[in-house]
Structure formats: C-alpha cells, structure tokens
C-alpha positions in Angstrom: 15.6 12.6 -47.2 16.2 14.2 -43.8 13.5 13.5 -41.2 12.3 16.6 -39.3 10.2 17.0 -36.2 6.5 16.3 -36.9 3.7 18.8 -37.5 2.7 21.1 -34.7 0.2 19.7 -32.3 -3.2 21.2 -31.9 -2.8 24.8 -30.6 -5.6 24.1 -28.2 -3.9 21.0 -26.8 -0.6 22.9 -26.5 -2.3 25.7 -24.7 -4.2 23.5 -22.2 -1.0 21.6 -21.5 0.9 24.8 -20.9 -1.8 26.0 -18.5 -1.9 22.7 -16.6 1.9 22.6 -16.3 2.1 26.2 -15.1 -0.8 25.5 -12.6 1.1 22.4 -11.3 4.3 24.5 -10.8 2.5 27.5 -9.2 0.4 25.3 -6.9 3.5 23.3 -5.8 5.1 26.6 -4.7 1.9 28.0 -3.1 1.6 25.7 -0.1 -1.2 23.6 1.4 -4.0 26.0 0.4 -3.5 25.2 -3.2 -2.9 21.5 -2.9 -6.2 20.7 -4.6 -5.0 22.5 -7.7 -1.8 20.6 -7.7 -3.7 17.3 -7.4 -5.7 18.2 -10.5 -3.1 20.0 -12.7 0.0 17.8 -12.2 -1.5 14.5 -13.6 -3.6 16.5 -16.1 -0.4 17.9 -17.7 1.0 14.4 -18.1 -2.3 13.0 -19.4 -2.3 15.7 -22.1 1.2 14.7 -23.2 0.0 11.1 -23.4 -2.9 12.2 -25.5 -0.5 14.1 -27.7 1.7 11.0 -28.3 -1.3 8.7 -29.0 -2.9 11.2 -31.4 0.2 11.6 -33.5 -0.9 10.8 -37.0 2.6 10.3 -38.6 4.7 8.5 -36.0 8.2 7.3 -36.5 6.9 3.8 -36.0 4.1 2.2 -34.1 6.5 0.5 -31.7 8.1 3.9 -30.9 4.7 5.6 -30.5 3.2 3.0 -28.2 6.4 2.6 -26.1 6.4 6.3 -25.5 2.7 6.2 -24.7 3.3 3.4 -22.2 6.0 5.4 -20.6 3.7 8.3 -20.2 1.0 6.1 -18.7 3.5 5.0 -16.0 4.7 8.6 -15.6 1.0 9.5 -14.8 0.8 6.9 -12.1 4.2 8.0 -10.8 3.1 11.6 -10.6 0.1 10.6 -8.5 2.2 8.4 -6.1 4.8 11.2 -5.6 2.3 14.0 -4.9 0.0 12.4 -2.4 0.6 13.0 1.4 1.3 9.3 2.0 4.9 8.1 1.7 4.6 6.4 -1.7 8.1 7.3 -2.9 9.0 3.7 -3.7 5.8 3.2 -5.7 6.5 6.4 -7.6 10.1 5.3 -8.2 9.0 1.9 -9.6 6.5 3.7 -12.0 9.2 5.9 -13.3 11.6 3.0 -13.6 9.1 1.3 -15.8 8.7 4.6 -17.7 12.4 4.6 -18.6 12.3 1.0 -19.6 9.5 1.8 -22.0 11.4 4.8 -23.3 14.4 2.5 -23.9 12.2 0.2 -26.0 11.3 3.1 -28.1 14.9 4.5 -28.3 16.3 1.1 -29.5 13.6 0.5 -32.1 15.6 1.5 -35.1 19.2 1.9 -33.9 21.8 -0.1 -32.0 22.2 0.3 -28.3 25.6 1.4 -27.0 26.5 2.5 -30.5 28.5 5.5 -29.1 30.4 4.1 -26.1 31.8 7.4 -24.9 28.2 8.7 -24.4 27.4 5.7 -22.2 30.6 6.0 -20.2 29.9 9.7 -19.6 26.3 9.1 -18.4 27.5 6.2 -16.3 30.1 8.4 -14.6 27.4 11.1 -14.1 25.0 8.5 -12.5 27.8 7.2 -10.2 28.5 10.8 -9.1 24.9 11.5 -8.4 24.4 8.3 -6.3 27.7 8.9 -4.5 26.6 12.4 -3.6 23.3 11.1 -2.2 24.6 7.9 -0.6 25.1 9.1 3.0 21.8 10.9 3.0 19.7 8.0 1.7 17.8 5.7 4.1 19.5 2.3 3.9 16.4 0.6 2.5 16.4 3.1 -0.5 20.1 2.8 -1.5 19.7 -0.2 -3.8 16.4 1.0 -5.4 17.8 4.5 -6.0 21.0 3.0 -7.5 19.1 0.8 -9.8 16.9 3.7 -10.8 19.8 6.0 -11.5 21.5 3.3 -13.7 18.3 2.8 -15.8 17.8 6.6 -16.1 21.4 7.1 -17.2 21.0 4.3 -19.7 17.9 5.9 -21.1 19.5 9.3 -21.4 22.6 7.8 -22.9 20.6 5.9 -25.5 18.6 9.0 -26.4 21.8 11.0 -27.0 23.5 8.1 -28.8 20.4 7.7 -31.1 20.5 11.4 -32.0 24.2 11.1 -32.8 23.4 8.1 -35.1 20.3 9.4 -36.8 20.9 13.2 -36.7 17.1 13.8 -37.2 14.8 16.3 -35.6 12.7 13.8 -33.6 15.9 12.0 -32.4 17.3 15.3 -31.2 14.0 16.1 -29.4 14.2 12.7 -27.6 17.9 13.5 -26.7 17.0 16.8 -25.2 14.2 15.1 -23.3 16.5 12.5 -21.9 19.0 15.1 -20.7 16.3 17.2 -19.1 14.9 14.1 -17.3 18.4 13.4 -15.9 18.4 17.0 -14.6 14.9 16.9 -13.2 15.4 13.6 -11.3 18.7 14.8 -10.0 17.2 18.0 -8.6 14.3 16.0 -7.1 16.6 13.5 -5.4 19.0 16.1 -4.0 16.1 18.3 -2.9 14.4 15.4 -1.1 17.4 13.7 0.5 20.4 16.0 0.5 19.6 19.7 1.0 16.8 22.2 0.4 16.9 23.7 -3.1 15.5 27.3 -3.2 12.3 27.2 -5.3 12.8 23.4 -5.8 9.4 22.6 -7.3 10.0 25.3 -9.9 13.2 23.7 -11.2 12.1 20.1 -10.8 8.7 20.5 -12.5 9.9 22.8 -15.2 12.6 20.4 -16.3 10.3 17.5 -15.9 7.5 18.8 -18.1 10.0 20.1 -20.6 11.6 16.6 -20.7 8.2 14.9 -21.2 7.2 17.4 -23.8 10.3 16.8 -25.9 9.9 13.1 -25.6 6.2 13.1 -26.5 7.0 15.4 -29.5 9.7 13.0 -30.7 7.0 10.6 -31.7 6.0 12.6 -34.8 7.8 12.9 -38.1 7.4 14.4 -41.5 9.3 13.4 -44.7 
C-alpha cells in the first residue's frame, strides 16, 4: 500500500508557526527597531516545527522522528547564533552542520545511501560550483569550514532526493523538497553574506529556510 503524507497538524500549531515565521521575516526586513521581534519570532518558529515533529503520532519510524527532532534542536541553536549581534557565524555553521548530519541519519534509516549515483554527482557539482563562486570572497579561515559544510549539505540534499526516487512516497517527497529548499536557502545566505547584496535578502533566505524545515518536519508523519 502506498504511503502518503501524514495527517494534518493541529490548525492552531500551523497558524502559530505561520505567524511566527512571517514575523521573523518582516522583522528581519524592518531594521533595528524591530530586532526584539526577530529575536523572539525566529527561534519560536523553529521551536514550533520541533514540537510538530515530536508530537507526530504516526511517524515513519522512531529513528526517523528523533533524528529529525535532533536536527531541529540544533537548527534552533543555529538560528540563535546567527541572529545575535556578536560574530557567531562559525558556531551557527557548526550547529547546522550537525543538523544535516542528523537529517542524514533519518534519511538513511530505511534506504541505501548513494542508491541513485547521478543525483549525488549532480549535487556534488552544484556544491563545488557554489563554493567556487564564494571562494575569493571568503575569509581564509572560513574556506575549509564552508567547504565541509557545503559538502555535507549537498550530501543531505542528494540523499533526500535519492530516497524519494527509491520510495516514491508522500513523506519521502516532502523530505526531498525540504532538502532542495535548504540548499537554496543556504546558498542565498552565503552569497548574501560574502559575495554581494541580495535585494530583500532576508525575505528569500528565511522564506526558503522555513519552507525547507516545514517540509522536513512534516515528512516525519505517515498514514497507511
């Protein structure tokens, strides 16, 4: 029997998440006067996705559920490190690196890794292109950390896509969409920070980020 995406989350939880995500985006675009709102709404939105994943009553598996939950915990810390005025970019990078490792644990729980080689080659080429485009703009001390991060992110995205190709289920497709959107979000973030100013950058970065995390959190649930 084909596995489909799980039942809808609580309408209240969905609405509060949407409000928090929109508030995070709007406050990021609104300057220093609204920084307090950003400090509240940005981690709140991720915390609500964590709650959504943990509360899923019919998960694909406990390993998948708790690996995704662990990834969202480190995403929450990463959100905090990246939004504070202090230069904690490396700390945030490490948190999101752990996030992608946790997601990889989930995404390899019931399928083979590198089962669709062309997908991994395509994502590897994409990661190389992203790093190559950033290289001259990166501070020397960040070149290796950013390269490692890009490699792990590309591996996570490739495994999410490969898993969807293997299983062809609703939850697997949600995770694949999430992986692709995470690649887009982090690419926009990196180029906006190190390469050139992106008009309305926070809008594109945070919209793709929250969409990615939403799809990944929703991929925990299934119905038969």
